[in-house]
C-alpha positions in Angstrom: 0.1 -0.1 -0.2 1.7 3.3 -0.9 3.0 5.4 2.0 1.7 8.9 0.6 -1.5 9.6 -0.7 -2.1 12.0 -4.0 -4.0 15.4 -3.6 -4.6 14.7 0.3 -3.4 18.2 1.9 -3.3 18.3 5.8 -1.3 20.8 7.6 1.0 21.4 4.8 1.8 17.9 3.8 0.1 15.1 2.4 -1.1 12.6 4.9 -0.6 8.8 5.5 -2.8 6.3 5.7 -1.6 5.9 8.9 -2.6 9.5 9.6 -6.1 8.9 7.6 -7.0 5.7 10.3 -5.8 7.8 13.4 -8.2 10.5 12.7 -10.8 8.2 11.9 -10.4 6.3 15.1 -10.0 9.4 17.2 -13.3 10.5 15.8 -14.8 7.0 16.7 -13.7 7.4 19.9 -15.5 10.9 20.8 -18.5 9.3 19.3 -18.5 6.6 21.7 -17.6 9.2 24.7 -20.4 11.4 23.6 -22.9 8.5 23.7 -21.7 7.0 27.2 -22.0 10.7 28.3 -26.0 10.2 27.5 -25.5 12.2 24.3 -28.5 12.0 21.4 -27.1 11.0 18.5 -30.0 12.3 16.6 -29.5 15.6 18.5 -27.7 18.8 16.6 -25.0 18.6 19.1 -24.1 15.0 17.5 -24.0 16.7 13.9 -20.3 18.1 14.5 -18.9 14.6 15.4 -21.0 13.0 12.9 -19.6 15.0 10.2 -16.2 14.3 11.6 -16.5 10.7 11.7 -18.1 10.8 8.0 -15.1 12.8 6.5 -12.5 10.4 8.3 -13.9 7.5 6.8 -14.0 8.6 3.4 -10.8 9.7 3.2 -9.6 6.4 4.5 -12.4 4.6 1.8 -10.7 6.8 -0.9 -7.2 5.4 -0.3 -8.8 1.6 -0.1 -10.9 2.4 -3.2 -14.1 3.1 -1.8 -16.1 6.3 -2.3 -18.0 6.8 0.7 -19.4 10.5 -0.2 -20.2 11.0 -3.8 -21.1 14.4 -5.8 -24.9 15.1 -6.1 -24.6 17.6 -8.4 -24.6 15.5 -11.4 -27.3 14.8 -13.6 -28.2 11.4 -12.1 -29.3 13.3 -8.8 -32.6 12.3 -7.6 -35.6 14.8 -8.4 -35.4 16.7 -4.9 -32.3 17.6 -4.7 -32.5 19.1 -8.2 -35.8 21.0 -6.9 -34.0 22.3 -3.9 -30.6 23.5 -6.0 -33.2 25.7 -8.4 -32.7 23.0 -11.5 
């Protein structure tokens, strides 16, 4: 597996796969701590945690050949997204 990842800059350097998996682990631990403290995953205070978890997972996934997040602006977007975008 390649040590450096193309087109991914964090803090002025390319993040390694190890750095990305560490970021994902930290995000997971934050979510677990939030839940253990009685946090509601469906509440608005969970949104930043969820976003970080998804973004971190997406970075690792891209390196392994999986796109977790995809562009929703393409022609194959569901009608409700096109309506929302004013198309």
